[in-house]
C-alpha positions in Angstrom: 141.3 -52.4 20.4 144.4 -50.5 21.3 147.5 -50.4 19.1 150.9 -49.6 20.7 153.9 -48.8 18.5 157.3 -49.5 19.9 160.1 -47.5 18.4 163.0 -49.1 20.3 163.8 -45.9 22.0 164.3 -46.1 25.8 161.5 -44.9 28.0 161.9 -41.5 29.6 162.5 -42.9 33.1 165.3 -45.2 31.8 167.4 -42.3 30.5 170.1 -41.0 32.8 169.9 -37.4 33.8 172.0 -35.2 31.6 173.9 -32.3 33.1 172.0 -29.0 32.6 173.6 -26.7 30.1 173.1 -22.9 30.7 170.7 -21.7 28.1 171.1 -17.9 28.3 174.9 -17.8 28.4 175.0 -20.3 25.5 172.7 -18.2 23.5 174.7 -15.0 24.2 177.9 -16.8 23.2 176.2 -18.0 20.0 174.9 -14.5 19.2 178.4 -13.3 19.6 179.6 -15.9 17.0 181.4 -18.0 19.6 181.2 -21.7 20.5 178.2 -22.2 22.9 180.2 -24.7 24.9 183.5 -22.8 25.7 182.8 -19.3 24.4 186.2 -19.0 22.8 186.2 -20.8 19.5 184.4 -19.5 16.4 180.9 -20.7 15.6 181.0 -19.6 12.0 183.3 -20.6 9.1 181.9 -18.2 6.6 179.1 -15.6 6.8 176.4 -18.1 7.9 178.2 -21.5 7.5 178.9 -23.1 10.9 182.2 -24.7 11.6 182.4 -28.5 11.7 183.7 -28.4 15.3 185.0 -25.8 17.7 188.8 -25.4 17.3 189.3 -24.8 21.0 187.1 -27.4 22.9 186.3 -29.8 20.0 182.5 -29.5 20.4 180.9 -30.7 17.2 178.6 -28.1 15.7 177.9 -29.5 12.2 174.7 -31.4 13.0 172.6 -28.4 14.0 169.3 -27.9 12.2 168.7 -24.2 12.2 167.1 -24.5 8.7 164.5 -21.7 8.1 164.1 -20.5 11.7 166.8 -17.8 11.7 165.3 -16.0 8.7 161.8 -16.1 10.2 163.1 -14.8 13.6 165.1 -12.2 11.7 162.1 -10.9 9.7 160.1 -10.7 12.9 162.7 -8.8 14.8 163.4 -6.4 11.9 159.7 -5.9 11.3 159.1 -5.0 15.0 161.8 -2.4 14.8 161.1 -0.9 11.4 157.3 -0.7 11.3 156.9 1.2 14.6 159.7 3.6 13.6 158.1 4.1 10.2 154.8 4.9 11.7 156.3 7.3 14.3 158.1 9.2 11.5 155.0 9.3 9.3 152.8 10.6 12.1 155.2 13.2 13.4 156.7 14.6 10.2 154.8 13.2 7.2 157.8 13.1 4.9 157.4 12.6 1.1 157.3 9.1 -0.2 160.8 9.2 -1.7 162.2 10.1 1.8 160.5 7.1 3.2 161.9 4.9 0.5 165.4 6.4 0.9 165.3 5.9 4.6 163.5 2.6 5.3 164.7 0.3 2.5 168.4 0.7 3.3 167.7 0.6 7.0 165.7 -2.6 6.6 168.4 -4.2 4.5 171.1 -3.1 6.9 169.3 -4.5 10.0 168.5 -7.7 8.2 172.1 -8.4 7.3 173.5 -7.2 10.7 171.1 -9.5 12.6 171.5 -12.7 10.5 174.6 -14.1 12.2 173.6 -13.3 15.8 170.1 -14.8 15.3 171.5 -18.0 13.7 174.2 -18.2 16.3 171.7 -17.9 19.2 169.5 -20.5 17.6 172.4 -23.0 17.1 173.4 -22.4 20.7 169.8 -22.9 21.9 169.8 -26.3 20.2 173.1 -27.1 21.8 171.9 -26.1 25.3 168.7 -28.2 25.0 170.5 -31.3 23.6 168.5 -30.9 20.3 169.2 -32.3 16.8 172.4 -34.3 17.3 173.8 -32.4 20.3 172.6 -35.2 22.6 175.4 -37.7 22.9 173.0 -40.4 24.1 170.5 -40.0 21.3 170.1 -42.4 18.4 170.3 -41.2 14.8 168.2 -38.1 14.5 166.1 -39.2 11.6 162.3 -39.2 11.2 160.6 -42.4 12.3 159.3 -44.7 9.6 155.6 -44.7 8.8 154.2 -47.8 10.6 151.5 -48.1 8.0 154.0 -48.2 5.1 154.1 -52.0 5.1 150.4 -52.3 4.7 150.2 -50.6 1.3 
């Protein structure tokens, strides 16, 4: 017995072809804190709070879902910079522990805060370029699908 669930969403072949959005230029604009669409308006309203819409082109930016991805990417990037540098310094000069602490803790914090906005901006721009999470004008409400077995309980 086969069970087929219909969600009401149109089939992939029924959807009209959307114009391709340039991914890399959009991500570079986002990393610079600019609107991924026009590259002129500001992407951020505060340190990490995105604007509701671009003040230049009107592109809505409020419905992105960056969530926890920027901090994870940020930790990965900072870790890949700090750990090799720390190991090189340790192997070459073997400084005292207090020198390591005085050098690497501030450098880690500095890199983390410096990279937060570019990483989040690039991720929001990636979502825009790939029509993800509300950036698709033809998509239905971007909510999780209901559990089909919920009515059987």
